[in-house]
Structure formats: structure tokens, C-alpha cells
C-alpha angles and dihedrals in degrees: 000000000000103000099211097053102064127065089209090076088077088070103040141035133224110249103171120012093189094060093029090238118169132184127219113239092215108046098011094231114154126219133185117220101064135259095321093071090042088062091063089049093052093042089054091237114143109227120173106305096349113120114210116247114253096191101052114118115247094243092053091047092051092046093053091046089054090052091051093047094049112086116234113263114254115242117257112237112260093240091054092047091053092045091048091049093053095041098058117205107349104166128091135177119262123216093264094048096262126129126238137170119273110239096185096086103111126203094020135091112261112258130201119226106245088222087071093055095043104024120195120219111271109244113248111238110250116226115251110257114256105240091204093053091046090053090050091051092049092048092049091049090051093049091052090048092050090051089054093046098045094048097041091239110173112250088229087071085077087069091062117117087227094058099078091033088059093050092047092050091051091048091053090058090057130206115346098037109154114216116228115272128242090257094049092049094054096042127025098016093047089050092047095052091044089054092052090052091050089051089054088051089058091050090053089057089069088054091051091060088067105028105022120216143246127235111222119205114191120183123206125187136182136199093273092066091252113146127194125186119207119206122204135162125223137188135160091279098053148297131276127201111225109179147304127244130197104230097172109154092017101066090104095043106099094187092053091048091047092054092045094051091042090057089056092049092051090048091053096038127264091234091061102045113090099167145011119210121198136151119281101251116135094252093054092045090055092043088052091053091050090052094050091046092054098038109042095192094054128098124203120202135172117237107280093209091054092051094047090048087054089052089056090048091052089047091054090060091067107109099236092046096043089053095052093044089053088053090050090052090052092049095049093041092055095044095048092045093063118057095200093051091047091050091051092048090053089051092055095041098047092252095305116151122228097207125061117207135199096043128098118288095253095045088049091053094051095044090049089051089049091051092050091050091050091048096045094118092045092052093048090047090054093049091054096043121108092235090062097037092053093050125096089234093067090065095050113115092232090052091051090054091050092047091050090051093049091053095050113108089203091058093051093045091054091043093054090047093050091049093047095053097038099046095068088056091045088055091054090047090050090054097049099033094085142075094253121104100267098161092112093059110043097082095048091040093060092046091050091049091054091047092051091052091049090050092050090056089045091239095302099156096200089059105042099035095074089052092047090051090056091051095044093049090064098029100047099032100040118008109034114099134169089248090061091052093045091049091053091048091051095044104102094203088061103032096049094042108119090226094052116118116187114219131206094254091056092049092049092045091052092050092048092049092049090051089056097042097045099078100178134042088245091058090050092051092048094049089049090054095043097045096081091051090060093043091053097035092236127175117352091358090068100046122119093255093047091051091050091046094057090085101018097056131057109255095250092048090049092055091046090053103040109018097077094112091061099041100168095053088040091058093048092046093050092049093050097042093047093066129096125230099215146045093189094099089070099088097189119192114236096214092056091066098029088065089064097047105032102072137049106248136174119248095261093053093046093050092051094047091047089051091052093049090046091053094041095051095044094048088052091050090045090053091055091050092049093047089056090044091229090274119146105208125195117250120239106191099208090051095055106115115197090188093071121092112286122226090240091058093066109015108075125130120246121241124252104214103146110084096158089111087074091067117114097010105181092224115083141335119292120249117247115253 
């Protein structure tokens, strides 16, 4: 670990020379093993237990990858090095561009240019850039930019999967392509895309026969007491937006909500719907009970992400945690209120931000706290640096308060404690706050979170019990459902784990779920017969590949691949394990749906606007599915990194506020306002 010999030292720092521990300048992760392992981290190459860096700039990543891909130069023999040093420059260019030794050096032993013994690849001449083509590229870029600017299109639209596809399709048409007109966009093309989405809906129905699906009910409210509920349907292959309904005045009427949700279930097909997810308000809880009473095969669950977020909210009310979170707010508020201070902070933290945006308020608070704890040394280094001390900001009273706080041992002790007891819950939230089927992990995730908190307090009951009570109040009273227990029981990575200990609540939950899922007496008999085969991993369930697949495959995929000898239990397991736990990842935009329900419109206008919202929402959901490649990956708890970008930070729907395209519809007279 000689610091001056490796270019990678520009991007990391030595933390502990004894253990050869280094820290990444960009994400502040620490690795033992020296700079060599850090290269894989910066190059975003997963190697053993090295987690790729998510903050490293692209140019740095590419540079490190180039270093890793370039073989180390072989050492030149000592005799040749000495000869080369005394010979001076001996090589010359031959007529055909090759190199050869110079024999004209008199009085000295002939030397061979080392480049002949260890030749380097001859650089391939790069073609001279075509100025005309460059001008065309620049002009096209400018035209696209002007289109964005003039129409107030969000820059994030450039991240859309459809963006480059659009440009490529236009390029294939060549010069002279005529873009679709205003009239064509709002009529035939809108109808065509809507039809394609409806065709995909029909294809998903075949998937539901095997995996079942979940109805998601998301409620949005504004300051005027208006409430809109958005219905969507999700399965392991993707999610479909169905419709939105204005339930203003009925949001507390459980019977009304029951009938509304029932109409969606009947539209989809009772035999396909495994679960309904809503929020945990009293009216929805009662509506869920009415649904389960009427449809014996149906499960109702509150949104897991909402309940875990509430756990974090309850946790923040603890005196020691509320104090440190208030300090964190003051720190971040001061830093982000002064551009020069923020710029200096970024300089000392390798560009890392303290605040995370796009997540719920309480998750943001805890992640900001976590970032500040990770960057403790960086912040203290900045406050003691001459660049800070010589600035006018360092003498500002608010800055003195912040500095005093950052040098308090009591603050850091409380900060580390708050991070240690909140991060296990953040990990569970990270697992369920996505569109992947996480049903098989929520039960075990909560148990692991509680165990981690108990371990942090070294088993001191008086310390961990109050935190457990906060978790259990939400988990036991609101979130826990038999389907969660059954999913954990049927998850091979959990059930076959040597450290797994089944508890009474899980056994009872599994039995209750089987009673609901086994519709006929024949199904009940078959499950009773097949159950011991799963317990004892008999037949195909105990083969070498099945054992490997317990942790390498998603639970539903594992059952599909190895459960064929117990088909009835296999079908039930796949249907349970293919469901999500949360609807929170759908960050719907209020104005999108408010535009439908806020004005009096004639039937033609309303149909067209509903079509546009239907297309818009489903294309957004399809983009999410495509970006995740439709792959259901297994969850490994200790690998869950809450510091990575969360789905809710990037995946939010855009608003549809411009409805002027509805003007002058040649269909029927407009309603009076």
C-alpha cells in the first residue's frame, strides 16, 4: 500500500494502515484489503463482498475499469534497463512504420529497445471528426433542448426509456419525416396506444391464473377535503392502472368503500384476486373485514410501507431521538441555506449530499442523520480547515452553534444510537417499498429488525423493550396478517435456514392461510398430504439444485422450478409469494387526477381526458417494470443497503395540468361552467 504508486488513491483515503482499511471518497464505504479491492468498488464491479459504489462519477468509474483491464507491465531485466539508460534513445522509425535497434552507436554495447521485447499495442488512428456532422449533431441537440424549454418539459423526461426510442424511430424514417399533428395526437394515436395497453391487460390475465394479483387502493387528499382513490392491479409481471374515483364525503363510509372495492374485484375476477392493499384508516380496515367475510379466499392488508413509516414516526417521538433529529435539521438547514457553505461541504465530502429527497419526511430525516454520522470526520475536518476558518461564515452565530453541536460527544452518541435502531427498520422498508413481490420477506424482516435492535443494546431489556413496543404496536395491531406468516413459512430461504425457529404465530398464520386458499375439500386433502414433503425437503425439493436455489432464486420462482411433485401446495405457494406488501412505491401525482374530477365536463371531454390519464399512468408503470427488467430477485438481508437510491426518489408520475387540448372537441356541446 504505497500511496504514491496507485492512481486509485486520488479517490479514496487510508483509514487504518494496520488493517489496510480504505474509505471511498464518494460514498464513504470502508473496505479492508487495501486499494486493490477499492478499485472493484469504484469500477462498480461486484467482487465477493464488495458492493459497487453508487456515487462514483462516470469518468472515474471508466478510468478505474481501464486500469483493471490493462495488464500490469512486465519488469524490464536490470541489464537491459542499465543498457537503455546509457544508450540514450536508440530506436528509429523504419520506412514501414516499424521500430528497430540503432546500430550506429559506436563505442557502446548494442542495446535493444525494451519496447521491442515488450511491445505495446499500436494506437489505432482515430478518424478526424467530420465538422459538418458535428454541426448537425449540435443543431439537433439544440432543437431538442428548445422544445424542452419552450414547453416546460421536465428535464427528468430525458431519463425516460421512450426518449431515445423516439429519436431512433425518427432517425430510421430519415429526412422528411413529418411529426404527428395536434389532431392526430389527441385522436387516433391516443386511441391506438390505449388499445395496445388494453391488449397487454388481457395478456396479464393469463399470468393471473398462475400467480394471482393484488388490487392496490391509494388515497390522495388535498386541503379542500377532496379525496380521490386510485385503483391499480399488480402481479409479478407488472402493474396496471385501472381508474380513479372521487370519494369526497365518503372516505369515512366503510360500506361505500367496501362496495367500491368489490366492484373492482368483480371486474378483475374474484378467482384472480389474492389480496387487497389499502391504507390503515378505520374505514378501510372495516371495509377490508367486510370483503374477507364475503369472499373467503381474499386477504386484506394495510400498506406495509405506510405502517413501517409510522413506526419511524413513532420512534422519532422518543426524547433522545427527537433531540438529535432536531439537531440534524438545524445542521442541514444552515448548510443548504448558504451556497458557499454547501459548496465547501461538497468539496470535503466528495460531492456527497447530506439530504435525500423524494422519500417520506421521516425516512428523509433518518437517512440525513445516517449521512451525517457517516461523514462525521469529513465535517469536523472542514470545520478545522483554514478555508473555513478564514471565511466570514465561520464567525456567523448560527455557524458557531452548528460547530458546537458537531463537537459534542453527547450529540454523536445519540446520533449513532438513533442510526443503529432506525436502520434495521429502514432495511425492511427498503425491501417492501418496491413493486417486486416482497410478501415472503416482511415477517422475517420485522423479526430481524427487532433482533438487531436487541443486539445493539446487548440484551438490556429496559433499553430495547420500549423500541420493540413501538414496532409491535404497528406490526401486531395493524400490519400483521396470516398471509405474511404463510409467506414466511413458504419462503425456502427462511424456512430451510438452520437458524430458523418457527413460532406459534407463524404456524397458526400458515394454517389459516391454507384454509382460505384451499377452496375445495380435495385441495385441503392434497395440501395435508404434501405438507410433510415440504417440511422434510423430500424428492425434488431436496435435490442439489433445489438446495442451491433456496437463496439464489426468488421464492415464487423456486416453487415454480422445484415444487412440481406437490402441485397443490406449489400452486398456493406461488400465488402467495407472488404478491407485494406495499402500494407506497406508486407515487401518484395529485394534479393528474384532480384534472379529471375538478371541472364539470361533457361526456366527450371526460372520456378523452380519462383516456389520456389511463395511457399516461400505464406508460409510467410500464417504464418502471422495464427499468427493473421484470426480474424478481431474492432478498439477502445483510446485503440490503439503505444508502442506495430508493425507488421513490426517481419513480414518480408527472402531472397532467394542461387540458387545453380538449378545446373544440368535435363531438358534443360543452357543459356550462
